[in-house]
LOZASE-925796 format. One line per field, with one value per residue (C-alpha): residue in one letter; x negated, y, z negated; residue number from 1. Coordinates in steps of 0.2 Angstrom, whole numbers, plus 5000, padded with zeros to 4 digits. Example, Ala and Ser with C-alpha at 12.3 -4.5 7.8 and 13.67 -1.06 7.14 Angstrom:
BEGIN
rest <- A:S
px <- 4938:4932
py <- 4978:4995
pz <- 4961:4964
nr <- 1:2
***
This chain:
BEGIN
rest <- M:K:E:N:I:H:P:K:Y:H:V:T:K:V:T:C:G:C:G:N:S:F:V:T:R:S:T:M:P:E:M:K:I:D:I:C:N:N:C:H:P:F:Y:T:G:K:L:K:Y:V:D:T:A:G:R:I:E:K:F:Q:K:K:F:A:A:T:G:Y:A:S:L:Q:R:G:K:K:A:A:A:E:A:P:A:E:A:Q:G
px <- 4614:4605:4586:4573:4576:4569:4550:4538:4537:4520:4511:4503:4485:4487:4468:4468:4459:4451:4445:4464:4469:4485:4494:4514:4526:4526:4531:4512:4498:4486:4489:4477:4483:4477:4486:4492:4500:4481:4476:4493:4495:4511:4507:4489:4494:4479:4480:4470:4471:4472:4465:4458:4455:4445:4461:4460:4440:4444:4459:4448:4433:4446:4452:4435:4427:4443:4457:4473:4473:4476:4494:4498:4496:4511:4515:4505:4507:4513:4530:4533:4530:4546:4557:4551:4553:4572:4575
py <- 5484:5467:5469:5463:5459:5474:5477:5489:5505:5513:5528:5521:5527:5525:5523:5525:5517:5532:5541:5550:5545:5551:5547:5541:5528:5510:5494:5487:5499:5499:5499:5501:5506:5506:5522:5539:5554:5561:5549:5544:5549:5555:5567:5571:5574:5565:5549:5534:5514:5508:5492:5484:5467:5470:5465:5476:5471:5455:5459:5468:5454:5442:5451:5462:5443:5438:5451:5448:5435:5424:5434:5430:5410:5401:5386:5371:5357:5346:5356:5351:5335:5332:5345:5333:5317:5319:5326
pz <- 4299:4297:4286:4290:4307:4316:4321:4310:4319:4322:4326:4341:4351:4371:4377:4397:4408:4413:4399:4392:4377:4365:4353:4352:4344:4346:4339:4343:4334:4348:4368:4382:4400:4419:4424:4415:4419:4421:4432:4440:4461:4459:4445:4451:4470:4477:4485:4477:4478:4462:4464:4446:4456:4471:4480:4493:4497:4499:4513:4522:4521:4525:4542:4547:4556:4564:4566:4565:4576:4565:4559:4575:4581:4582:4571:4568:4577:4568:4564:4583:4581:4575:4585:4600:4591:4587:4608
nr <- 1:2:3:4:5:6:7:8:9:10:11:12:13:14:15:16:17:18:19:20:21:22:23:24:25:26:27:28:29:30:31:32:33:34:35:36:37:38:39:40:41:42:43:44:45:46:47:48:49:50:51:52:53:54:55:56:57:58:59:60:61:62:63:64:65:66:67:68:69:70:71:72:73:74:75:76:77:78:79:80:81:82:83:84:85:86:87
***
């Protein structure tokens, strides 16, 4: 095995966003994670939306007033114009 090509292996403290922390080993000295086994829906059995960037709320605001009608619109007139010019 070649020497001096492998990264250092540290005792790593992992801290979750829920407040849970544990110690493991890794090439990084410290890790901060969003989800761990104490708060993940698969392990807890509770359905929970994990939305750190507010994407769900942004989507709901966008479609609250108009509904889904904007998704059901046809193609733009500009896309249909070249088809008429050929025929």
